[in-house]
Short mmCIF file of the C-alpha atoms (twelve columns), coordinates in Angstrom:
data_MODEL
# 
_entry.id   MODEL 
# 
loop_
_atom_site.group_PDB 
_atom_site.id 
_atom_site.type_symbol 
_atom_site.label_atom_id 
_atom_site.label_alt_id 
_atom_site.label_comp_id 
_atom_site.label_asym_id 
_atom_site.label_seq_id 
_atom_site.Cartn_x 
_atom_site.Cartn_y 
_atom_site.Cartn_z 
_atom_site.pdbx_PDB_model_num 
ATOM 1   C CA . MET A 1   -18.664 10.329  28.280  1 
ATOM 2   C CA . ALA A 2   -17.633 11.595  24.858  1 
ATOM 3   C CA . TYR A 3   -19.856 11.184  21.864  1 
ATOM 4   C CA . THR A 4   -18.875 11.486  18.206  1 
ATOM 5   C CA . THR A 5   -21.051 12.607  15.342  1 
ATOM 6   C CA . GLN A 6   -20.494 12.250  11.646  1 
ATOM 7   C CA . THR A 7   -19.918 15.585  9.937   1 
ATOM 8   C CA . SER A 8   -21.121 16.410  6.443   1 
ATOM 9   C CA . SER A 9   -17.521 16.325  5.206   1 
ATOM 10  C CA . GLU A 10  -17.090 12.831  6.670   1 
ATOM 11  C CA . THR A 11  -20.309 11.734  4.999   1 
ATOM 12  C CA . SER A 12  -19.088 13.136  1.688   1 
ATOM 13  C CA . TRP A 13  -15.723 11.446  2.119   1 
ATOM 14  C CA . HIS A 14  -17.350 8.088   2.881   1 
ATOM 15  C CA . GLY A 15  -19.553 8.520   -0.160  1 
ATOM 16  C CA . TYR A 16  -16.508 9.311   -2.267  1 
ATOM 17  C CA . LEU A 17  -14.731 6.185   -1.055  1 
ATOM 18  C CA . LYS A 18  -17.745 4.007   -1.882  1 
ATOM 19  C CA . GLY A 19  -17.989 5.552   -5.320  1 
ATOM 20  C CA . ALA A 20  -14.279 5.167   -5.899  1 
ATOM 21  C CA . ALA A 21  -14.412 1.528   -4.829  1 
ATOM 22  C CA . LEU A 22  -17.255 0.836   -7.282  1 
ATOM 23  C CA . LEU A 23  -15.380 2.627   -10.050 1 
ATOM 24  C CA . ALA A 24  -12.244 0.671   -9.263  1 
ATOM 25  C CA . GLY A 25  -14.213 -2.570  -9.367  1 
ATOM 26  C CA . LEU A 26  -15.584 -1.674  -12.781 1 
ATOM 27  C CA . PHE A 27  -12.153 -0.862  -14.156 1 
ATOM 28  C CA . VAL A 28  -10.706 -4.044  -12.702 1 
ATOM 29  C CA . LEU A 29  -13.470 -6.068  -14.378 1 
ATOM 30  C CA . VAL A 30  -12.852 -4.331  -17.698 1 
ATOM 31  C CA . PHE A 31  -9.125  -4.839  -17.361 1 
ATOM 32  C CA . PHE A 32  -9.435  -8.534  -16.627 1 
ATOM 33  C CA . ILE A 33  -11.496 -8.891  -19.801 1 
ATOM 34  C CA . PHE A 34  -9.497  -6.424  -21.921 1 
ATOM 35  C CA . PRO A 35  -6.091  -5.956  -20.245 1 
ATOM 36  C CA . GLU A 36  -4.735  -4.067  -23.228 1 
ATOM 37  C CA . VAL A 37  -7.084  -1.139  -22.484 1 
ATOM 38  C CA . VAL A 38  -5.119  0.032   -19.461 1 
ATOM 39  C CA . THR A 39  -1.665  -0.767  -20.799 1 
ATOM 40  C CA . PHE A 40  -2.398  0.981   -24.099 1 
ATOM 41  C CA . THR A 41  -3.635  4.125   -22.327 1 
ATOM 42  C CA . LEU A 42  -0.591  4.255   -20.069 1 
ATOM 43  C CA . LYS A 43  1.713   3.701   -23.033 1 
ATOM 44  C CA . GLN A 44  0.078   6.587   -24.875 1 
ATOM 45  C CA . GLN A 45  0.680   8.837   -21.873 1 
ATOM 46  C CA . GLN A 46  4.309   7.759   -21.619 1 
ATOM 47  C CA . ALA A 47  4.867   8.200   -25.355 1 
ATOM 48  C CA . SER A 48  3.839   11.885  -25.256 1 
ATOM 49  C CA . PRO A 49  6.212   13.500  -22.737 1 
ATOM 50  C CA . LEU A 50  5.913   17.000  -24.182 1 
ATOM 51  C CA . ALA A 51  2.124   17.119  -24.353 1 
ATOM 52  C CA . VAL A 52  1.852   19.126  -21.126 1 
ATOM 53  C CA . SER A 53  1.456   22.722  -20.043 1 
ATOM 54  C CA . THR A 54  4.658   24.755  -19.675 1 
ATOM 55  C CA . THR A 55  3.333   26.290  -16.434 1 
ATOM 56  C CA . SER A 56  6.265   27.035  -14.145 1 
ATOM 57  C CA . PHE A 57  6.247   26.054  -10.507 1 
ATOM 58  C CA . PRO A 58  5.515   29.072  -8.289  1 
ATOM 59  C CA . VAL A 59  8.122   29.882  -5.620  1 
ATOM 60  C CA . SER A 60  7.412   31.388  -2.192  1 
ATOM 61  C CA . VAL A 61  10.733  30.767  -0.442  1 
ATOM 62  C CA . ASP A 62  13.851  32.902  -0.852  1 
ATOM 63  C CA . PRO A 63  16.806  31.048  0.713   1 
ATOM 64  C CA . ALA A 64  19.303  33.793  -0.148  1 
ATOM 65  C CA . ASN A 65  17.354  36.348  1.897   1 
ATOM 66  C CA . LYS A 66  16.078  33.775  4.412   1 
ATOM 67  C CA . SER A 67  12.455  34.656  3.869   1 
ATOM 68  C CA . ILE A 68  9.084   33.137  2.978   1 
ATOM 69  C CA . ILE A 69  6.400   35.232  1.330   1 
ATOM 70  C CA . ASP A 70  2.643   34.761  1.117   1 
ATOM 71  C CA . ASN A 71  1.987   33.683  -2.451  1 
ATOM 72  C CA . PRO A 72  -1.680  33.501  -3.572  1 
ATOM 73  C CA . LYS A 73  -0.582  31.908  -6.852  1 
ATOM 74  C CA . ALA A 74  0.969   29.027  -4.920  1 
ATOM 75  C CA . ASP A 75  -2.066  28.733  -2.659  1 
ATOM 76  C CA . GLU A 76  -4.262  28.121  -5.693  1 
ATOM 77  C CA . PHE A 77  -2.415  24.911  -6.541  1 
ATOM 78  C CA . PHE A 78  -3.095  23.520  -3.083  1 
ATOM 79  C CA . THR A 79  -6.775  24.490  -2.880  1 
ATOM 80  C CA . ALA A 80  -7.969  23.791  -6.424  1 
ATOM 81  C CA . GLN A 81  -9.306  20.332  -7.260  1 
ATOM 82  C CA . THR A 82  -7.491  20.431  -10.573 1 
ATOM 83  C CA . SER A 83  -4.499  22.313  -11.839 1 
ATOM 84  C CA . SER A 84  -2.573  22.943  -15.043 1 
ATOM 85  C CA . LEU A 85  0.334   20.950  -13.639 1 
ATOM 86  C CA . PRO A 86  0.594   17.205  -14.385 1 
ATOM 87  C CA . ALA A 87  -0.796  16.247  -10.979 1 
ATOM 88  C CA . SER A 88  -3.441  18.018  -8.957  1 
ATOM 89  C CA . VAL A 89  -2.019  18.673  -5.517  1 
ATOM 90  C CA . GLY A 90  -3.527  16.427  -2.869  1 
ATOM 91  C CA . ALA A 91  -5.766  14.573  -5.329  1 
ATOM 92  C CA . VAL A 92  -5.620  11.354  -7.350  1 
ATOM 93  C CA . SER A 93  -4.388  12.691  -10.660 1 
ATOM 94  C CA . ASN A 94  -5.159  9.740   -12.864 1 
ATOM 95  C CA . VAL A 95  -7.869  7.154   -12.212 1 
ATOM 96  C CA . LEU A 96  -6.307  4.673   -14.599 1 
ATOM 97  C CA . GLU A 97  -2.974  4.825   -12.774 1 
ATOM 98  C CA . TRP A 98  -4.756  4.328   -9.454  1 
ATOM 99  C CA . VAL A 99  -6.663  1.332   -10.758 1 
ATOM 100 C CA . ALA A 100 -3.493  -0.006  -12.347 1 
ATOM 101 C CA . SER A 101 -1.765  0.086   -8.976  1 
ATOM 102 C CA . LEU A 102 -4.615  -1.988  -7.516  1 
ATOM 103 C CA . ILE A 103 -4.691  -4.653  -10.186 1 
ATOM 104 C CA . ASN A 104 -0.906  -4.784  -10.421 1 
ATOM 105 C CA . SER A 105 -0.808  -6.678  -7.126  1 
ATOM 106 C CA . THR A 106 -3.176  -9.422  -8.270  1 
ATOM 107 C CA . SER A 107 -1.935  -12.768 -9.559  1 
ATOM 108 C CA . LEU A 108 -4.841  -12.880 -12.015 1 
ATOM 109 C CA . TYR A 109 -3.389  -9.851  -13.787 1 
ATOM 110 C CA . GLN A 110 -0.214  -11.749 -14.600 1 
ATOM 111 C CA . SER A 111 -2.174  -14.523 -16.272 1 
ATOM 112 C CA . LEU A 112 -4.474  -12.232 -18.272 1 
ATOM 113 C CA . ALA A 113 -2.129  -9.410  -19.282 1 
ATOM 114 C CA . ALA A 114 0.367   -9.706  -22.082 1 
ATOM 115 C CA . ALA A 115 2.959   -12.224 -20.934 1 
ATOM 116 C CA . ASN A 116 5.922   -9.873  -21.161 1 
ATOM 117 C CA . GLU A 117 4.218   -6.682  -19.906 1 
ATOM 118 C CA . HIS A 118 4.051   -5.488  -16.320 1 
ATOM 119 C CA . LEU A 119 2.622   -2.477  -14.522 1 
ATOM 120 C CA . ILE A 120 5.120   -1.050  -12.051 1 
ATOM 121 C CA . THR A 121 3.833   1.488   -9.528  1 
ATOM 122 C CA . ILE A 122 6.355   3.755   -7.808  1 
ATOM 123 C CA . GLN A 123 4.952   5.202   -4.611  1 
ATOM 124 C CA . PRO A 124 6.030   8.650   -3.361  1 
ATOM 125 C CA . GLY A 125 8.786   8.229   -0.777  1 
ATOM 126 C CA . TYR A 126 10.429  5.168   -2.374  1 
ATOM 127 C CA . ARG A 127 14.215  5.068   -2.414  1 
ATOM 128 C CA . LYS A 128 15.853  4.416   -5.767  1 
ATOM 129 C CA . GLU A 129 16.874  0.973   -4.477  1 
ATOM 130 C CA . GLN A 130 13.237  0.148   -3.731  1 
ATOM 131 C CA . VAL A 131 12.328  1.050   -7.296  1 
ATOM 132 C CA . ALA A 132 15.121  -1.159  -8.622  1 
ATOM 133 C CA . ALA A 133 13.933  -4.019  -6.401  1 
ATOM 134 C CA . SER A 134 10.342  -3.654  -7.675  1 
ATOM 135 C CA . LEU A 135 11.582  -3.816  -11.251 1 
ATOM 136 C CA . ALA A 136 13.788  -6.793  -10.462 1 
ATOM 137 C CA . TYR A 137 10.812  -8.659  -9.029  1 
ATOM 138 C CA . ALA A 138 8.591   -7.941  -12.038 1 
ATOM 139 C CA . LEU A 139 11.201  -8.389  -14.765 1 
ATOM 140 C CA . ASN A 140 13.267  -11.129 -13.128 1 
ATOM 141 C CA . TRP A 141 16.400  -8.989  -12.977 1 
ATOM 142 C CA . ASN A 142 19.472  -10.133 -11.118 1 
ATOM 143 C CA . SER A 143 21.608  -7.812  -8.977  1 
ATOM 144 C CA . THR A 144 23.757  -6.880  -11.980 1 
ATOM 145 C CA . LYS A 145 20.756  -5.591  -13.922 1 
ATOM 146 C CA . GLN A 146 19.507  -3.681  -10.890 1 
ATOM 147 C CA . GLN A 147 22.857  -1.926  -10.706 1 
ATOM 148 C CA . GLU A 148 22.778  -1.235  -14.466 1 
ATOM 149 C CA . PHE A 149 19.406  0.444   -13.947 1 
ATOM 150 C CA . LEU A 150 20.680  2.602   -11.060 1 
ATOM 151 C CA . THR A 151 23.769  3.570   -13.061 1 
ATOM 152 C CA . ALA A 152 21.611  4.579   -16.033 1 
ATOM 153 C CA . VAL A 153 19.356  6.644   -13.727 1 
ATOM 154 C CA . ALA A 154 22.403  8.492   -12.381 1 
ATOM 155 C CA . ASN A 155 23.736  9.096   -15.897 1 
ATOM 156 C CA . ASN A 156 20.419  10.582  -17.037 1 
ATOM 157 C CA . ASN A 157 20.665  13.369  -14.450 1 
ATOM 158 C CA . PRO A 158 24.302  13.907  -13.470 1 
ATOM 159 C CA . GLY A 159 24.798  15.529  -10.087 1 
ATOM 160 C CA . ILE A 160 21.461  14.339  -8.683  1 
ATOM 161 C CA . THR A 161 21.998  11.280  -6.501  1 
ATOM 162 C CA . ASP A 162 18.358  10.447  -5.800  1 
ATOM 163 C CA . GLY A 163 14.854  11.803  -6.346  1 
ATOM 164 C CA . THR A 164 14.462  11.600  -10.134 1 
ATOM 165 C CA . LEU A 165 12.215  8.533   -10.339 1 
ATOM 166 C CA . THR A 166 8.831   10.220  -10.482 1 
ATOM 167 C CA . PRO A 167 6.043   8.341   -8.673  1 
ATOM 168 C CA . GLY A 168 3.422   6.853   -10.956 1 
ATOM 169 C CA . THR A 169 2.540   3.692   -12.860 1 
ATOM 170 C CA . TYR A 170 4.700   2.550   -15.750 1 
ATOM 171 C CA . VAL A 171 4.280   -0.144  -18.383 1 
ATOM 172 C CA . VAL A 172 7.489   -2.132  -18.716 1 
ATOM 173 C CA . ASP A 173 8.243   -5.419  -20.404 1 
ATOM 174 C CA . THR A 174 10.845  -8.125  -20.211 1 
ATOM 175 C CA . ASN A 175 12.428  -7.094  -23.516 1 
ATOM 176 C CA . MET A 176 13.482  -3.706  -22.141 1 
ATOM 177 C CA . THR A 177 17.044  -3.274  -20.955 1 
ATOM 178 C CA . PRO A 178 17.718  -1.561  -17.620 1 
ATOM 179 C CA . ALA A 179 18.829  1.507   -19.572 1 
ATOM 180 C CA . ASN A 180 15.537  1.470   -21.522 1 
ATOM 181 C CA . VAL A 181 13.535  1.423   -18.288 1 
ATOM 182 C CA . ALA A 182 15.648  4.217   -16.821 1 
ATOM 183 C CA . ALA A 183 15.048  6.305   -19.954 1 
ATOM 184 C CA . LEU A 184 11.290  5.669   -19.748 1 
ATOM 185 C CA . MET A 185 11.201  6.897   -16.160 1 
ATOM 186 C CA . ASN A 186 13.370  9.866   -17.016 1 
ATOM 187 C CA . VAL A 187 10.717  10.943  -19.525 1 
ATOM 188 C CA . ALA A 188 8.256   11.170  -16.622 1 
ATOM 189 C CA . PHE A 189 10.753  13.226  -14.585 1 
ATOM 190 C CA . ASP A 190 11.236  15.602  -17.519 1 
ATOM 191 C CA . LYS A 191 7.486   15.883  -18.027 1 
ATOM 192 C CA . ASN A 192 6.406   16.306  -14.402 1 
ATOM 193 C CA . ILE A 193 9.312   18.208  -12.881 1 
ATOM 194 C CA . LEU A 194 11.936  19.578  -15.283 1 
ATOM 195 C CA . SER A 195 9.464   21.037  -17.780 1 
ATOM 196 C CA . HIS A 196 8.006   23.163  -14.948 1 
ATOM 197 C CA . TYR A 197 11.305  24.084  -13.313 1 
ATOM 198 C CA . SER A 198 12.159  27.386  -14.943 1 
ATOM 199 C CA . GLU A 199 15.587  29.011  -14.952 1 
ATOM 200 C CA . THR A 200 14.254  31.688  -12.609 1 
ATOM 201 C CA . THR A 201 13.077  29.019  -10.180 1 
ATOM 202 C CA . ALA A 202 16.435  27.251  -10.361 1 
ATOM 203 C CA . GLN A 203 18.279  30.490  -9.610  1 
ATOM 204 C CA . GLN A 204 16.179  30.986  -6.487  1 
ATOM 205 C CA . VAL A 205 16.067  27.346  -5.337  1 
ATOM 206 C CA . PRO A 206 18.449  24.939  -7.111  1 
ATOM 207 C CA . LEU A 207 16.729  21.775  -8.306  1 
ATOM 208 C CA . ASN A 208 18.767  19.417  -6.123  1 
ATOM 209 C CA . GLN A 209 17.882  21.514  -3.070  1 
ATOM 210 C CA . ALA A 210 14.167  21.424  -3.880  1 
ATOM 211 C CA . LEU A 211 14.235  17.665  -4.490  1 
ATOM 212 C CA . THR A 212 16.030  17.137  -1.185  1 
ATOM 213 C CA . VAL A 213 13.481  19.151  0.818   1 
ATOM 214 C CA . ALA A 214 10.647  17.441  -1.081  1 
ATOM 215 C CA . SER A 215 12.040  14.011  -0.210  1 
ATOM 216 C CA . LEU A 216 12.122  14.934  3.482   1 
ATOM 217 C CA . LEU A 217 8.472   15.978  3.226   1 
ATOM 218 C CA . GLU A 218 7.522   12.661  1.622   1 
ATOM 219 C CA . ARG A 219 8.997   10.778  4.563   1 
ATOM 220 C CA . GLU A 220 7.942   13.181  7.351   1 
ATOM 221 C CA . ALA A 221 4.475   14.444  6.390   1 
ATOM 222 C CA . SER A 222 1.311   12.425  6.898   1 
ATOM 223 C CA . GLY A 223 -0.099  13.781  3.630   1 
ATOM 224 C CA . PRO A 224 -0.526  16.950  1.539   1 
ATOM 225 C CA . SER A 225 -2.348  18.653  4.426   1 
ATOM 226 C CA . ASP A 226 0.796   19.153  6.505   1 
ATOM 227 C CA . MET A 227 3.501   19.143  3.816   1 
ATOM 228 C CA . ARG A 228 3.653   22.914  3.474   1 
ATOM 229 C CA . ILE A 229 3.875   23.683  7.183   1 
ATOM 230 C CA . ILE A 230 6.620   21.072  7.676   1 
ATOM 231 C CA . SER A 231 8.345   22.672  4.704   1 
ATOM 232 C CA . GLY A 232 8.083   26.019  6.505   1 
ATOM 233 C CA . ILE A 233 9.627   24.507  9.640   1 
ATOM 234 C CA . ILE A 234 12.492  22.952  7.650   1 
ATOM 235 C CA . TRP A 235 13.248  26.285  5.978   1 
ATOM 236 C CA . ASN A 236 12.990  28.121  9.322   1 
ATOM 237 C CA . ARG A 237 15.611  25.789  10.751  1 
ATOM 238 C CA . LEU A 238 17.859  26.250  7.735   1 
ATOM 239 C CA . PHE A 239 17.525  30.037  8.015   1 
ATOM 240 C CA . LYS A 240 18.631  29.842  11.668  1 
ATOM 241 C CA . ASN A 241 21.481  27.413  10.917  1 
ATOM 242 C CA . MET A 242 19.872  24.826  13.207  1 
ATOM 243 C CA . ASN A 243 20.381  21.125  12.701  1 
ATOM 244 C CA . LEU A 244 17.279  19.694  11.019  1 
ATOM 245 C CA . GLN A 245 17.218  16.621  13.298  1 
ATOM 246 C CA . ILE A 246 14.960  14.656  10.956  1 
ATOM 247 C CA . ASP A 247 14.573  10.960  11.725  1 
ATOM 248 C CA . ALA A 248 14.005  10.031  8.091   1 
ATOM 249 C CA . THR A 249 17.609  10.995  7.304   1 
ATOM 250 C CA . LEU A 250 18.776  8.543   9.972   1 
ATOM 251 C CA . GLN A 251 16.644  5.866   8.336   1 
ATOM 252 C CA . TYR A 252 18.294  6.652   5.018   1 
ATOM 253 C CA . ALA A 253 21.739  6.438   6.604   1 
ATOM 254 C CA . LYS A 254 20.927  3.083   8.243   1 
ATOM 255 C CA . GLY A 255 19.999  1.533   4.912   1 
ATOM 256 C CA . GLN A 256 18.424  -1.889  4.537   1 
ATOM 257 C CA . ASN A 257 18.177  -4.396  7.370   1 
ATOM 258 C CA . SER A 258 18.345  -8.186  7.166   1 
ATOM 259 C CA . SER A 259 14.566  -8.354  6.636   1 
ATOM 260 C CA . GLY A 260 14.771  -6.147  3.556   1 
ATOM 261 C CA . ASN A 261 13.282  -3.064  5.198   1 
ATOM 262 C CA . TRP A 262 14.795  0.177   3.877   1 
ATOM 263 C CA . TRP A 263 13.049  2.406   6.444   1 
ATOM 264 C CA . GLN A 264 13.950  0.989   9.825   1 
ATOM 265 C CA . ARG A 265 12.651  2.251   13.149  1 
ATOM 266 C CA . VAL A 266 14.931  4.919   14.626  1 
ATOM 267 C CA . VAL A 267 16.372  4.355   18.103  1 
ATOM 268 C CA . PRO A 268 18.298  6.898   20.262  1 
ATOM 269 C CA . LYS A 269 21.756  5.544   19.391  1 
ATOM 270 C CA . ASP A 270 21.086  6.220   15.685  1 
ATOM 271 C CA . LYS A 271 21.625  9.938   16.363  1 
ATOM 272 C CA . TYR A 272 25.347  9.142   16.519  1 
ATOM 273 C CA . ILE A 273 25.548  7.362   13.147  1 
ATOM 274 C CA . SER A 274 28.606  8.489   11.201  1 
ATOM 275 C CA . SER A 275 27.015  9.673   7.978   1 
ATOM 276 C CA . ALA A 276 26.727  12.891  5.989   1 
ATOM 277 C CA . TYR A 277 22.986  12.191  5.997   1 
ATOM 278 C CA . ASN A 278 22.779  12.376  9.795   1 
ATOM 279 C CA . THR A 279 20.960  15.701  10.270  1 
ATOM 280 C CA . TYR A 280 21.301  15.397  14.040  1 
ATOM 281 C CA . ALA A 281 25.101  15.567  13.706  1 
ATOM 282 C CA . HIS A 282 25.432  17.883  10.688  1 
ATOM 283 C CA . PRO A 283 23.782  21.250  9.944   1 
ATOM 284 C CA . GLY A 284 21.964  22.035  6.723   1 
ATOM 285 C CA . LEU A 285 20.353  19.711  4.229   1 
ATOM 286 C CA . PRO A 286 21.657  16.193  3.596   1 
ATOM 287 C CA . PRO A 287 23.849  15.837  0.479   1 
ATOM 288 C CA . SER A 288 20.940  14.747  -1.727  1 
ATOM 289 C CA . ALA A 289 17.336  13.627  -1.782  1 
ATOM 290 C CA . ILE A 290 16.594  10.580  0.374   1 
ATOM 291 C CA . ALA A 291 13.581  9.417   -1.658  1 
ATOM 292 C CA . ASN A 292 11.570  10.063  -4.798  1 
ATOM 293 C CA . SER A 293 9.031   12.860  -4.613  1 
ATOM 294 C CA . SER A 294 5.598   13.663  -5.988  1 
ATOM 295 C CA . VAL A 295 4.763   16.918  -7.731  1 
ATOM 296 C CA . ALA A 296 2.863   17.891  -4.574  1 
ATOM 297 C CA . SER A 297 5.937   17.596  -2.357  1 
ATOM 298 C CA . VAL A 298 8.131   19.537  -4.802  1 
ATOM 299 C CA . LEU A 299 5.545   22.321  -4.831  1 
ATOM 300 C CA . ALA A 300 5.420   22.217  -1.030  1 
ATOM 301 C CA . ALA A 301 9.209   22.442  -0.854  1 
ATOM 302 C CA . LEU A 302 9.150   25.556  -3.038  1 
ATOM 303 C CA . ASN A 303 6.087   27.036  -1.354  1 
ATOM 304 C CA . PRO A 304 6.195   26.543  2.414   1 
ATOM 305 C CA . VAL A 305 3.625   27.994  4.769   1 
ATOM 306 C CA . LYS A 306 4.985   30.994  6.617   1 
ATOM 307 C CA . THR A 307 5.118   29.904  10.256  1 
ATOM 308 C CA . SER A 308 6.987   30.723  13.458  1 
ATOM 309 C CA . CYS A 309 7.213   27.024  14.393  1 
ATOM 310 C CA . LEU A 310 10.586  25.319  14.725  1 
ATOM 311 C CA . TYR A 311 9.517   21.938  16.168  1 
ATOM 312 C CA . TYR A 312 6.824   19.437  15.226  1 
ATOM 313 C CA . PHE A 313 5.540   15.914  15.688  1 
ATOM 314 C CA . HIS A 314 2.531   13.731  14.904  1 
ATOM 315 C CA . ASP A 315 0.662   12.184  17.815  1 
ATOM 316 C CA . SER A 316 -0.565  8.590   17.950  1 
ATOM 317 C CA . HIS A 317 -3.648  9.591   15.924  1 
ATOM 318 C CA . SER A 318 -1.470  11.240  13.223  1 
ATOM 319 C CA . VAL A 319 -2.593  14.706  14.327  1 
ATOM 320 C CA . PHE A 320 0.068   17.316  13.614  1 
ATOM 321 C CA . HIS A 321 1.460   19.584  16.363  1 
ATOM 322 C CA . CYS A 322 4.098   22.303  16.106  1 
ATOM 323 C CA . SER A 323 5.783   24.700  18.526  1 
ATOM 324 C CA . ASP A 324 7.900   27.837  18.470  1 
ATOM 325 C CA . THR A 325 10.204  26.771  21.292  1 
ATOM 326 C CA . TYR A 326 11.791  23.565  22.470  1 
ATOM 327 C CA . GLU A 327 10.135  23.971  25.880  1 
ATOM 328 C CA . GLU A 328 6.686   24.092  24.245  1 
ATOM 329 C CA . HIS A 329 7.626   21.098  22.110  1 
ATOM 330 C CA . VAL A 330 8.616   19.010  25.152  1 
ATOM 331 C CA . ALA A 331 5.450   20.020  26.995  1 
ATOM 332 C CA . LEU A 332 3.316   18.809  24.075  1 
ATOM 333 C CA . LEU A 333 5.241   15.556  23.841  1 
ATOM 334 C CA . LYS A 334 4.639   14.952  27.538  1 
ATOM 335 C CA . LYS A 335 0.958   15.730  27.066  1 
ATOM 336 C CA . TYR A 336 0.474   13.259  24.226  1 
ATOM 337 C CA . TYR A 337 3.130   10.650  24.953  1 
ATOM 338 C CA . GLY A 338 3.959   11.157  28.595  1 
ATOM 339 C CA . GLN A 339 7.615   11.886  27.930  1 
ATOM 340 C CA . GLY A 340 9.974   14.322  26.262  1 
ATOM 341 C CA . LYS A 341 12.115  13.603  23.251  1 
# 
């Protein structure tokens, strides 16, 4: 019989969750009494797009020479609790935004907050259409206004099809046009990504390429803990001219189903979908990002872990496994799922 014990790290984590829950409760109470406190703070943050460090993203991957280097500077961003970048990697970067995302889902908020103001939270891994749908729900947009928003987003960053709507919480109101909202969100993209993407970085890894890899990580990784190693596997496959064979790209190609789900379950026949985004059928990266990415995933895309692995999967308990060869990969799949893939 197996027995489990609670480790000190688990105890600390449980304590953190309890503390965070109490803190969230306090903020929610304050917000319900003074809703302008949160919205004012978020507005101040959005109104100061240039008030950030000019620290450039470190880069550990060299696509031209098909190599990944060990980069202590990059490692620091993933091990430190705080960083000079706008979001600490793997940590909640802003308590107010986190609390805002909690209270945003409550009906009481709508009755207590300013009548025309709404808090919109974009989660990492959302498609641009999901963002437009969230805005449409909050601001009562019709399909025409949703399309106006998506057109404005595309015009703000020509040549980048997806991936420029930075995750976070935004204050929007019913008086804003779709173009106004797109401009507001573009400020966040400039602040969190472009201001740290130096010319040297762009020469080594073009922005669209980094955003595309980052979007794959958002959909494939279970969290910051395995983002960098999956990034290393993606780059290894690209270096060897192997097809990426990433299910998330098939989900992107399938689009929305009749139930409104943008990320449908992948079935074997989907590997034959006729789409440029089908990474089972086509080598290299898909044409563009498939989702919007956090600062953490962009950093992971630029700074993969150096690994010999070429295959990976998560088991039913979300534990990550990777292998150097397909034979090892199949053996692990059989061990954890009883069948190959």
